[in-house]
PyMOL Python script that loads the backbone (N, CA, C, O; Angstrom):
from pymol import cmd

cmd.read_pdbstr("""\
ATOM      1  N   MET A   1     -60.633 -83.018 -10.046  1.00  0.00           N
ATOM      2  CA  MET A   1     -59.428 -82.218 -10.066  1.00  0.00           C
ATOM      3  C   MET A   1     -58.747 -82.364  -8.707  1.00  0.00           C
ATOM      4  O   MET A   1     -59.378 -82.136  -7.674  1.00  0.00           O
ATOM      5  N   MET A   2     -57.487 -82.736  -8.695  1.00  0.00           N
ATOM      6  CA  MET A   2     -56.753 -82.951  -7.468  1.00  0.00           C
ATOM      7  C   MET A   2     -55.879 -81.744  -7.155  1.00  0.00           C
ATOM      8  O   MET A   2     -55.208 -81.213  -8.040  1.00  0.00           O
ATOM      9  N   VAL A   3     -55.886 -81.312  -5.897  1.00  0.00           N
ATOM     10  CA  VAL A   3     -55.076 -80.176  -5.480  1.00  0.00           C
ATOM     11  C   VAL A   3     -53.986 -80.691  -4.550  1.00  0.00           C
ATOM     12  O   VAL A   3     -54.254 -81.442  -3.612  1.00  0.00           O
ATOM     13  N   THR A   4     -52.758 -80.276  -4.824  1.00  0.00           N
ATOM     14  CA  THR A   4     -51.656 -80.677  -3.953  1.00  0.00           C
ATOM     15  C   THR A   4     -51.176 -79.460  -3.188  1.00  0.00           C
ATOM     16  O   THR A   4     -51.317 -78.328  -3.651  1.00  0.00           O
ATOM     17  N   GLU A   5     -50.614 -79.695  -2.024  1.00  0.00           N
ATOM     18  CA  GLU A   5     -50.174 -78.595  -1.174  1.00  0.00           C
ATOM     19  C   GLU A   5     -48.676 -78.361  -1.357  1.00  0.00           C
ATOM     20  O   GLU A   5     -47.880 -79.297  -1.281  1.00  0.00           O
ATOM     21  N   ASN A   6     -48.300 -77.109  -1.598  1.00  0.00           N
ATOM     22  CA  ASN A   6     -46.907 -76.682  -1.701  1.00  0.00           C
ATOM     23  C   ASN A   6     -46.127 -77.357  -2.828  1.00  0.00           C
ATOM     24  O   ASN A   6     -44.899 -77.416  -2.772  1.00  0.00           O
ATOM     25  N   LYS A   7     -46.804 -77.858  -3.826  1.00  0.00           N
ATOM     26  CA  LYS A   7     -46.142 -78.451  -4.985  1.00  0.00           C
ATOM     27  C   LYS A   7     -46.775 -77.864  -6.227  1.00  0.00           C
ATOM     28  O   LYS A   7     -47.919 -77.409  -6.200  1.00  0.00           O
ATOM     29  N   LEU A   8     -46.035 -77.877  -7.305  1.00  0.00           N
ATOM     30  CA  LEU A   8     -46.605 -77.423  -8.564  1.00  0.00           C
ATOM     31  C   LEU A   8     -47.571 -78.473  -9.088  1.00  0.00           C
ATOM     32  O   LEU A   8     -47.324 -79.673  -8.971  1.00  0.00           O
ATOM     33  N   THR A   9     -48.665 -78.011  -9.663  1.00  0.00           N
ATOM     34  CA  THR A   9     -49.634 -78.932 -10.235  1.00  0.00           C
ATOM     35  C   THR A   9     -49.142 -79.411 -11.587  1.00  0.00           C
ATOM     36  O   THR A   9     -48.177 -78.877 -12.132  1.00  0.00           O
ATOM     37  N   ASN A  10     -49.810 -80.420 -12.123  1.00  0.00           N
ATOM     38  CA  ASN A  10     -49.433 -80.915 -13.449  1.00  0.00           C
ATOM     39  C   ASN A  10     -49.630 -79.822 -14.503  1.00  0.00           C
ATOM     40  O   ASN A  10     -48.869 -79.755 -15.468  1.00  0.00           O
ATOM     41  N   LEU A  11     -50.623 -78.983 -14.331  1.00  0.00           N
ATOM     42  CA  LEU A  11     -50.844 -77.867 -15.253  1.00  0.00           C
ATOM     43  C   LEU A  11     -49.689 -76.865 -15.183  1.00  0.00           C
ATOM     44  O   LEU A  11     -49.179 -76.425 -16.214  1.00  0.00           O
ATOM     45  N   GLN A  12     -49.290 -76.514 -13.986  1.00  0.00           N
ATOM     46  CA  GLN A  12     -48.180 -75.576 -13.826  1.00  0.00           C
ATOM     47  C   GLN A  12     -46.899 -76.124 -14.435  1.00  0.00           C
ATOM     48  O   GLN A  12     -46.169 -75.399 -15.111  1.00  0.00           O
ATOM     49  N   LEU A  13     -46.626 -77.388 -14.200  1.00  0.00           N
ATOM     50  CA  LEU A  13     -45.418 -78.001 -14.752  1.00  0.00           C
ATOM     51  C   LEU A  13     -45.446 -78.000 -16.279  1.00  0.00           C
ATOM     52  O   LEU A  13     -44.437 -77.723 -16.926  1.00  0.00           O
ATOM     53  N   GLU A  14     -46.595 -78.308 -16.840  1.00  0.00           N
ATOM     54  CA  GLU A  14     -46.712 -78.339 -18.300  1.00  0.00           C
ATOM     55  C   GLU A  14     -46.549 -76.943 -18.896  1.00  0.00           C
ATOM     56  O   GLU A  14     -45.902 -76.776 -19.930  1.00  0.00           O
ATOM     57  N   LEU A  15     -47.131 -75.955 -18.248  1.00  0.00           N
ATOM     58  CA  LEU A  15     -46.989 -74.578 -18.734  1.00  0.00           C
ATOM     59  C   LEU A  15     -45.539 -74.100 -18.651  1.00  0.00           C
ATOM     60  O   LEU A  15     -45.068 -73.381 -19.533  1.00  0.00           O
ATOM     61  N   ILE A  16     -44.849 -74.492 -17.613  1.00  0.00           N
ATOM     62  CA  ILE A  16     -43.429 -74.124 -17.491  1.00  0.00           C
ATOM     63  C   ILE A  16     -42.633 -74.733 -18.643  1.00  0.00           C
ATOM     64  O   ILE A  16     -41.773 -74.070 -19.225  1.00  0.00           O
ATOM     65  N   LYS A  17     -42.916 -75.983 -18.970  1.00  0.00           N
ATOM     66  CA  LYS A  17     -42.220 -76.636 -20.084  1.00  0.00           C
ATOM     67  C   LYS A  17     -42.524 -75.948 -21.404  1.00  0.00           C
ATOM     68  O   LYS A  17     -41.637 -75.775 -22.239  1.00  0.00           O
ATOM     69  N   MET A  18     -43.775 -75.556 -21.591  1.00  0.00           N
ATOM     70  CA  MET A  18     -44.196 -74.956 -22.851  1.00  0.00           C
ATOM     71  C   MET A  18     -43.671 -73.532 -23.048  1.00  0.00           C
ATOM     72  O   MET A  18     -43.408 -73.110 -24.175  1.00  0.00           O
ATOM     73  N   PHE A  19     -43.524 -72.811 -21.964  1.00  0.00           N
ATOM     74  CA  PHE A  19     -43.192 -71.391 -22.067  1.00  0.00           C
ATOM     75  C   PHE A  19     -41.894 -71.086 -21.331  1.00  0.00           C
ATOM     76  O   PHE A  19     -41.893 -70.469 -20.266  1.00  0.00           O
ATOM     77  N   LYS A  20     -40.814 -71.523 -21.910  1.00  0.00           N
ATOM     78  CA  LYS A  20     -39.502 -71.280 -21.310  1.00  0.00           C
ATOM     79  C   LYS A  20     -38.944 -69.929 -21.720  1.00  0.00           C
ATOM     80  O   LYS A  20     -37.801 -69.605 -21.400  1.00  0.00           O
ATOM     81  N   TYR A  21     -39.731 -69.148 -22.416  1.00  0.00           N
ATOM     82  CA  TYR A  21     -39.276 -67.843 -22.884  1.00  0.00           C
ATOM     83  C   TYR A  21     -40.221 -66.764 -22.363  1.00  0.00           C
ATOM     84  O   TYR A  21     -41.347 -67.049 -21.954  1.00  0.00           O
ATOM     85  N   ASN A  22     -39.748 -65.535 -22.385  1.00  0.00           N
ATOM     86  CA  ASN A  22     -40.561 -64.416 -21.926  1.00  0.00           C
ATOM     87  C   ASN A  22     -41.574 -64.023 -22.988  1.00  0.00           C
ATOM     88  O   ASN A  22     -41.272 -63.993 -24.181  1.00  0.00           O
ATOM     89  N   LEU A  23     -42.762 -63.728 -22.536  1.00  0.00           N
ATOM     90  CA  LEU A  23     -43.813 -63.249 -23.418  1.00  0.00           C
ATOM     91  C   LEU A  23     -43.903 -61.732 -23.313  1.00  0.00           C
ATOM     92  O   LEU A  23     -43.560 -61.140 -22.289  1.00  0.00           O
ATOM     93  N   SER A  24     -44.367 -61.126 -24.379  1.00  0.00           N
ATOM     94  CA  SER A  24     -44.647 -59.695 -24.302  1.00  0.00           C
ATOM     95  C   SER A  24     -45.864 -59.513 -23.397  1.00  0.00           C
ATOM     96  O   SER A  24     -46.586 -60.470 -23.118  1.00  0.00           O
ATOM     97  N   GLU A  25     -46.082 -58.312 -22.951  1.00  0.00           N
ATOM     98  CA  GLU A  25     -47.227 -58.038 -22.079  1.00  0.00           C
ATOM     99  C   GLU A  25     -48.539 -58.385 -22.797  1.00  0.00           C
ATOM    100  O   GLU A  25     -49.453 -58.941 -22.188  1.00  0.00           O
ATOM    101  N   ASN A  26     -48.629 -58.060 -24.079  1.00  0.00           N
ATOM    102  CA  ASN A  26     -49.836 -58.382 -24.841  1.00  0.00           C
ATOM    103  C   ASN A  26     -50.036 -59.892 -24.973  1.00  0.00           C
ATOM    104  O   ASN A  26     -51.157 -60.385 -24.846  1.00  0.00           O
ATOM    105  N   GLN A  27     -48.955 -60.619 -25.225  1.00  0.00           N
ATOM    106  CA  GLN A  27     -49.061 -62.079 -25.323  1.00  0.00           C
ATOM    107  C   GLN A  27     -49.504 -62.685 -23.998  1.00  0.00           C
ATOM    108  O   GLN A  27     -50.309 -63.616 -23.966  1.00  0.00           O
ATOM    109  N   LEU A  28     -48.974 -62.153 -22.918  1.00  0.00           N
ATOM    110  CA  LEU A  28     -49.335 -62.649 -21.596  1.00  0.00           C
ATOM    111  C   LEU A  28     -50.824 -62.418 -21.324  1.00  0.00           C
ATOM    112  O   LEU A  28     -51.507 -63.298 -20.800  1.00  0.00           O
ATOM    113  N   ILE A  29     -51.317 -61.246 -21.679  1.00  0.00           N
ATOM    114  CA  ILE A  29     -52.735 -60.936 -21.507  1.00  0.00           C
ATOM    115  C   ILE A  29     -53.587 -61.859 -22.371  1.00  0.00           C
ATOM    116  O   ILE A  29     -54.613 -62.363 -21.912  1.00  0.00           O
ATOM    117  N   GLU A  30     -53.176 -62.085 -23.612  1.00  0.00           N
ATOM    118  CA  GLU A  30     -53.916 -62.988 -24.501  1.00  0.00           C
ATOM    119  C   GLU A  30     -53.955 -64.403 -23.942  1.00  0.00           C
ATOM    120  O   GLU A  30     -54.991 -65.065 -24.000  1.00  0.00           O
ATOM    121  N   LEU A  31     -52.841 -64.865 -23.405  1.00  0.00           N
ATOM    122  CA  LEU A  31     -52.781 -66.209 -22.848  1.00  0.00           C
ATOM    123  C   LEU A  31     -53.662 -66.321 -21.601  1.00  0.00           C
ATOM    124  O   LEU A  31     -54.362 -67.319 -21.429  1.00  0.00           O
ATOM    125  N   LYS A  32     -53.634 -65.323 -20.743  1.00  0.00           N
ATOM    126  CA  LYS A  32     -54.501 -65.329 -19.560  1.00  0.00           C
ATOM    127  C   LYS A  32     -55.969 -65.376 -19.977  1.00  0.00           C
ATOM    128  O   LYS A  32     -56.763 -66.117 -19.397  1.00  0.00           O
ATOM    129  N   ASP A  33     -56.321 -64.582 -20.981  1.00  0.00           N
ATOM    130  CA  ASP A  33     -57.701 -64.583 -21.475  1.00  0.00           C
ATOM    131  C   ASP A  33     -58.080 -65.951 -22.033  1.00  0.00           C
ATOM    132  O   ASP A  33     -59.176 -66.452 -21.782  1.00  0.00           O
ATOM    133  N   LEU A  34     -57.177 -66.540 -22.782  1.00  0.00           N
ATOM    134  CA  LEU A  34     -57.422 -67.854 -23.364  1.00  0.00           C
ATOM    135  C   LEU A  34     -57.677 -68.898 -22.276  1.00  0.00           C
ATOM    136  O   LEU A  34     -58.626 -69.677 -22.364  1.00  0.00           O
ATOM    137  N   LEU A  35     -56.832 -68.907 -21.259  1.00  0.00           N
ATOM    138  CA  LEU A  35     -56.997 -69.867 -20.161  1.00  0.00           C
ATOM    139  C   LEU A  35     -58.272 -69.583 -19.368  1.00  0.00           C
ATOM    140  O   LEU A  35     -58.985 -70.509 -18.980  1.00  0.00           O
ATOM    141  N   SER A  36     -58.552 -68.327 -19.132  1.00  0.00           N
ATOM    142  CA  SER A  36     -59.781 -67.970 -18.409  1.00  0.00           C
ATOM    143  C   SER A  36     -61.010 -68.427 -19.172  1.00  0.00           C
ATOM    144  O   SER A  36     -61.934 -69.000 -18.594  1.00  0.00           O
ATOM    145  N   ASN A  37     -61.018 -68.176 -20.458  1.00  0.00           N
ATOM    146  CA  ASN A  37     -62.155 -68.582 -21.281  1.00  0.00           C
ATOM    147  C   ASN A  37     -62.325 -70.094 -21.305  1.00  0.00           C
ATOM    148  O   ASN A  37     -63.450 -70.593 -21.326  1.00  0.00           O
ATOM    149  N   TYR A  38     -61.219 -70.824 -21.304  1.00  0.00           N
ATOM    150  CA  TYR A  38     -61.274 -72.281 -21.271  1.00  0.00           C
ATOM    151  C   TYR A  38     -61.994 -72.757 -20.005  1.00  0.00           C
ATOM    152  O   TYR A  38     -62.902 -73.585 -20.069  1.00  0.00           O
ATOM    153  N   PHE A  39     -61.573 -72.220 -18.855  1.00  0.00           N
ATOM    154  CA  PHE A  39     -62.169 -72.660 -17.600  1.00  0.00           C
ATOM    155  C   PHE A  39     -63.604 -72.169 -17.454  1.00  0.00           C
ATOM    156  O   PHE A  39     -64.430 -72.862 -16.860  1.00  0.00           O
ATOM    157  N   VAL A  40     -63.915 -71.004 -17.975  1.00  0.00           N
ATOM    158  CA  VAL A  40     -65.294 -70.510 -17.960  1.00  0.00           C
ATOM    159  C   VAL A  40     -66.186 -71.451 -18.765  1.00  0.00           C
ATOM    160  O   VAL A  40     -67.298 -71.764 -18.339  1.00  0.00           O
ATOM    161  N   SER A  41     -65.712 -71.901 -19.917  1.00  0.00           N
ATOM    162  CA  SER A  41     -66.517 -72.809 -20.740  1.00  0.00           C
ATOM    163  C   SER A  41     -66.768 -74.132 -20.019  1.00  0.00           C
ATOM    164  O   SER A  41     -67.840 -74.720 -20.162  1.00  0.00           O
ATOM    165  N   LYS A  42     -65.792 -74.603 -19.249  1.00  0.00           N
ATOM    166  CA  LYS A  42     -65.967 -75.843 -18.477  1.00  0.00           C
ATOM    167  C   LYS A  42     -67.028 -75.652 -17.395  1.00  0.00           C
ATOM    168  O   LYS A  42     -67.874 -76.522 -17.188  1.00  0.00           O
ATOM    169  N   VAL A  43     -66.980 -74.515 -16.709  1.00  0.00           N
ATOM    170  CA  VAL A  43     -67.963 -74.236 -15.660  1.00  0.00           C
ATOM    171  C   VAL A  43     -69.353 -74.096 -16.276  1.00  0.00           C
ATOM    172  O   VAL A  43     -70.324 -74.628 -15.737  1.00  0.00           O
ATOM    173  N   ASP A  44     -69.459 -73.390 -17.393  1.00  0.00           N
ATOM    174  CA  ASP A  44     -70.742 -73.241 -18.081  1.00  0.00           C
ATOM    175  C   ASP A  44     -71.330 -74.594 -18.451  1.00  0.00           C
ATOM    176  O   ASP A  44     -72.519 -74.837 -18.247  1.00  0.00           O
ATOM    177  N   PHE A  45     -70.501 -75.469 -18.993  1.00  0.00           N
ATOM    178  CA  PHE A  45     -70.956 -76.797 -19.391  1.00  0.00           C
ATOM    179  C   PHE A  45     -71.489 -77.560 -18.184  1.00  0.00           C
ATOM    180  O   PHE A  45     -72.568 -78.148 -18.250  1.00  0.00           O
ATOM    181  N   GLU A  46     -70.746 -77.555 -17.091  1.00  0.00           N
ATOM    182  CA  GLU A  46     -71.159 -78.281 -15.888  1.00  0.00           C
ATOM    183  C   GLU A  46     -72.422 -77.667 -15.287  1.00  0.00           C
ATOM    184  O   GLU A  46     -73.289 -78.392 -14.800  1.00  0.00           O
ATOM    185  N   MET A  47     -72.531 -76.352 -15.317  1.00  0.00           N
ATOM    186  CA  MET A  47     -73.715 -75.689 -14.783  1.00  0.00           C
ATOM    187  C   MET A  47     -74.943 -76.028 -15.631  1.00  0.00           C
ATOM    188  O   MET A  47     -76.024 -76.261 -15.091  1.00  0.00           O
ATOM    189  N   ASP A  48     -74.781 -76.054 -16.938  1.00  0.00           N
ATOM    190  CA  ASP A  48     -75.879 -76.450 -17.821  1.00  0.00           C
ATOM    191  C   ASP A  48     -76.334 -77.878 -17.515  1.00  0.00           C
ATOM    192  O   ASP A  48     -77.528 -78.176 -17.540  1.00  0.00           O
ATOM    193  N   LYS A  49     -75.369 -78.759 -17.227  1.00  0.00           N
ATOM    194  CA  LYS A  49     -75.693 -80.136 -16.877  1.00  0.00           C
ATOM    195  C   LYS A  49     -76.537 -80.196 -15.601  1.00  0.00           C
ATOM    196  O   LYS A  49     -77.523 -80.930 -15.530  1.00  0.00           O
ATOM    197  N   VAL A  50     -76.135 -79.414 -14.597  1.00  0.00           N
ATOM    198  CA  VAL A  50     -76.878 -79.388 -13.332  1.00  0.00           C
ATOM    199  C   VAL A  50     -78.298 -78.884 -13.581  1.00  0.00           C
ATOM    200  O   VAL A  50     -79.262 -79.478 -13.098  1.00  0.00           O
ATOM    201  N   TRP A  51     -78.429 -77.802 -14.327  1.00  0.00           N
ATOM    202  CA  TRP A  51     -79.752 -77.245 -14.616  1.00  0.00           C
ATOM    203  C   TRP A  51     -80.630 -78.294 -15.286  1.00  0.00           C
ATOM    204  O   TRP A  51     -81.789 -78.470 -14.910  1.00  0.00           O
ATOM    205  N   ASN A  52     -80.080 -78.990 -16.278  1.00  0.00           N
ATOM    206  CA  ASN A  52     -80.866 -79.993 -17.002  1.00  0.00           C
ATOM    207  C   ASN A  52     -81.182 -81.203 -16.139  1.00  0.00           C
ATOM    208  O   ASN A  52     -82.314 -81.689 -16.147  1.00  0.00           O
ATOM    209  N   ASP A  53     -80.202 -81.696 -15.398  1.00  0.00           N
ATOM    210  CA  ASP A  53     -80.406 -82.884 -14.566  1.00  0.00           C
ATOM    211  C   ASP A  53     -81.422 -82.638 -13.453  1.00  0.00           C
ATOM    212  O   ASP A  53     -82.201 -83.525 -13.107  1.00  0.00           O
ATOM    213  N   LYS A  54     -81.406 -81.420 -12.892  1.00  0.00           N
ATOM    214  CA  LYS A  54     -82.287 -81.104 -11.760  1.00  0.00           C
ATOM    215  C   LYS A  54     -83.538 -80.337 -12.174  1.00  0.00           C
ATOM    216  O   LYS A  54     -84.349 -79.948 -11.334  1.00  0.00           O
ATOM    217  N   ASN A  55     -83.683 -80.124 -13.497  1.00  0.00           N
ATOM    218  CA  ASN A  55     -84.837 -79.382 -14.021  1.00  0.00           C
ATOM    219  C   ASN A  55     -84.993 -78.016 -13.359  1.00  0.00           C
ATOM    220  O   ASN A  55     -86.103 -77.615 -13.007  1.00  0.00           O
ATOM    221  N   TRP A  56     -83.883 -77.303 -13.190  1.00  0.00           N
ATOM    222  CA  TRP A  56     -83.918 -75.980 -12.597  1.00  0.00           C
ATOM    223  C   TRP A  56     -84.489 -74.963 -13.578  1.00  0.00           C
ATOM    224  O   TRP A  56     -84.447 -75.147 -14.794  1.00  0.00           O
ATOM    225  N   THR A  57     -85.024 -73.887 -13.012  1.00  0.00           N
ATOM    226  CA  THR A  57     -85.534 -72.761 -13.796  1.00  0.00           C
ATOM    227  C   THR A  57     -84.896 -71.481 -13.257  1.00  0.00           C
ATOM    228  O   THR A  57     -84.140 -71.514 -12.287  1.00  0.00           O
ATOM    229  N   ASN A  58     -85.205 -70.371 -13.889  1.00  0.00           N
ATOM    230  CA  ASN A  58     -84.719 -69.087 -13.368  1.00  0.00           C
ATOM    231  C   ASN A  58     -85.249 -68.842 -11.962  1.00  0.00           C
ATOM    232  O   ASN A  58     -84.560 -68.258 -11.126  1.00  0.00           O
ATOM    233  N   SER A  59     -86.468 -69.287 -11.705  1.00  0.00           N
ATOM    234  CA  SER A  59     -87.060 -69.155 -10.381  1.00  0.00           C
ATOM    235  C   SER A  59     -86.258 -69.948  -9.338  1.00  0.00           C
ATOM    236  O   SER A  59     -86.042 -69.477  -8.222  1.00  0.00           O
ATOM    237  N   THR A  60     -85.825 -71.145  -9.713  1.00  0.00           N
ATOM    238  CA  THR A  60     -84.990 -71.962  -8.820  1.00  0.00           C
ATOM    239  C   THR A  60     -83.713 -71.216  -8.468  1.00  0.00           C
ATOM    240  O   THR A  60     -83.301 -71.186  -7.308  1.00  0.00           O
ATOM    241  N   MET A  61     -83.091 -70.617  -9.470  1.00  0.00           N
ATOM    242  CA  MET A  61     -81.842 -69.897  -9.236  1.00  0.00           C
ATOM    243  C   MET A  61     -82.067 -68.677  -8.345  1.00  0.00           C
ATOM    244  O   MET A  61     -81.239 -68.376  -7.486  1.00  0.00           O
ATOM    245  N   GLU A  62     -83.178 -67.976  -8.544  1.00  0.00           N
ATOM    246  CA  GLU A  62     -83.482 -66.823  -7.694  1.00  0.00           C
ATOM    247  C   GLU A  62     -83.678 -67.260  -6.252  1.00  0.00           C
ATOM    248  O   GLU A  62     -83.198 -66.599  -5.331  1.00  0.00           O
ATOM    249  N   ASN A  63     -84.382 -68.374  -6.049  1.00  0.00           N
ATOM    250  CA  ASN A  63     -84.572 -68.897  -4.686  1.00  0.00           C
ATOM    251  C   ASN A  63     -83.241 -69.263  -4.043  1.00  0.00           C
ATOM    252  O   ASN A  63     -83.011 -68.950  -2.875  1.00  0.00           O
ATOM    253  N   LEU A  64     -82.366 -69.920  -4.793  1.00  0.00           N
ATOM    254  CA  LEU A  64     -81.051 -70.279  -4.254  1.00  0.00           C
ATOM    255  C   LEU A  64     -80.236 -69.033  -3.909  1.00  0.00           C
ATOM    256  O   LEU A  64     -79.545 -68.992  -2.891  1.00  0.00           O
ATOM    257  N   ALA A  65     -80.328 -68.022  -4.769  1.00  0.00           N
ATOM    258  CA  ALA A  65     -79.553 -66.796  -4.551  1.00  0.00           C
ATOM    259  C   ALA A  65     -80.040 -66.038  -3.319  1.00  0.00           C
ATOM    260  O   ALA A  65     -79.264 -65.319  -2.689  1.00  0.00           O
ATOM    261  N   ASN A  66     -81.306 -66.190  -2.975  1.00  0.00           N
ATOM    262  CA  ASN A  66     -81.871 -65.444  -1.844  1.00  0.00           C
ATOM    263  C   ASN A  66     -81.818 -66.211  -0.528  1.00  0.00           C
ATOM    264  O   ASN A  66     -82.215 -65.682   0.510  1.00  0.00           O
ATOM    265  N   GLN A  67     -81.338 -67.439  -0.556  1.00  0.00           N
ATOM    266  CA  GLN A  67     -81.218 -68.212   0.686  1.00  0.00           C
ATOM    267  C   GLN A  67     -80.050 -67.701   1.506  1.00  0.00           C
ATOM    268  O   GLN A  67     -79.023 -67.288   0.966  1.00  0.00           O
ATOM    269  N   HIS A  68     -80.223 -67.735   2.813  1.00  0.00           N
ATOM    270  CA  HIS A  68     -79.145 -67.371   3.721  1.00  0.00           C
ATOM    271  C   HIS A  68     -78.609 -68.656   4.333  1.00  0.00           C
ATOM    272  O   HIS A  68     -79.176 -69.185   5.290  1.00  0.00           O
ATOM    273  N   THR A  69     -77.504 -69.156   3.769  1.00  0.00           N
ATOM    274  CA  THR A  69     -76.988 -70.451   4.215  1.00  0.00           C
ATOM    275  C   THR A  69     -75.664 -70.341   4.958  1.00  0.00           C
ATOM    276  O   THR A  69     -75.014 -71.350   5.233  1.00  0.00           O
ATOM    277  N   ARG A  70     -75.271 -69.131   5.277  1.00  0.00           N
ATOM    278  CA  ARG A  70     -74.012 -68.976   6.007  1.00  0.00           C
ATOM    279  C   ARG A  70     -74.180 -69.420   7.450  1.00  0.00           C
ATOM    280  O   ARG A  70     -75.234 -69.236   8.059  1.00  0.00           O
ATOM    281  N   THR A  71     -73.136 -69.998   7.973  1.00  0.00           N
ATOM    282  CA  THR A  71     -73.135 -70.415   9.371  1.00  0.00           C
ATOM    283  C   THR A  71     -72.726 -69.231  10.238  1.00  0.00           C
ATOM    284  O   THR A  71     -71.712 -68.581   9.984  1.00  0.00           O
ATOM    285  N   LEU A  72     -73.514 -68.966  11.246  1.00  0.00           N
ATOM    286  CA  LEU A  72     -73.166 -67.891  12.163  1.00  0.00           C
ATOM    287  C   LEU A  72     -72.186 -68.418  13.206  1.00  0.00           C
ATOM    288  O   LEU A  72     -72.423 -69.457  13.822  1.00  0.00           O
ATOM    289  N   TYR A  73     -71.110 -67.714  13.394  1.00  0.00           N
ATOM    290  CA  TYR A  73     -70.113 -68.107  14.378  1.00  0.00           C
ATOM    291  C   TYR A  73     -70.110 -67.090  15.499  1.00  0.00           C
ATOM    292  O   TYR A  73     -70.137 -65.882  15.261  1.00  0.00           O
ATOM    293  N   LYS A  74     -70.078 -67.583  16.709  1.00  0.00           N
ATOM    294  CA  LYS A  74     -70.007 -66.710  17.865  1.00  0.00           C
ATOM    295  C   LYS A  74     -68.548 -66.525  18.246  1.00  0.00           C
ATOM    296  O   LYS A  74     -67.777 -67.483  18.307  1.00  0.00           O
ATOM    297  N   ILE A  75     -68.191 -65.291  18.497  1.00  0.00           N
ATOM    298  CA  ILE A  75     -66.793 -65.002  18.867  1.00  0.00           C
ATOM    299  C   ILE A  75     -66.674 -64.860  20.355  1.00  0.00           C
ATOM    300  O   ILE A  75     -65.581 -64.617  20.866  1.00  0.00           O
TER     301      ILE A  75
END
""", "prot")
cmd.dss("prot")
cmd.show_as("cartoon", "prot")
cmd.util.cbc("prot")
cmd.orient("prot")
C-alpha cells in the first residue's frame, strides 16, 4: 500500500467519484461500518497468515504482548 503526502489517494478519488451526492446519517454510518469491516477482514487474514507461517501459539502472543520494546528517549 503506497501513501502519498498532501494528495488524495486512489481510494479517496474513487470514493469521491462514486458518492457525488449527500448520504443520510444512517447511510454514512453503514458505509463507514462496511469499509471498517473490509479492512478488519484484510488484517485478520494477514494475521492468520503470520500465525500459520511462524507457527505462533497463544503463548507466543502473550510473550509478545508482555515485551517492553519501546525506546527510551532522554530529554
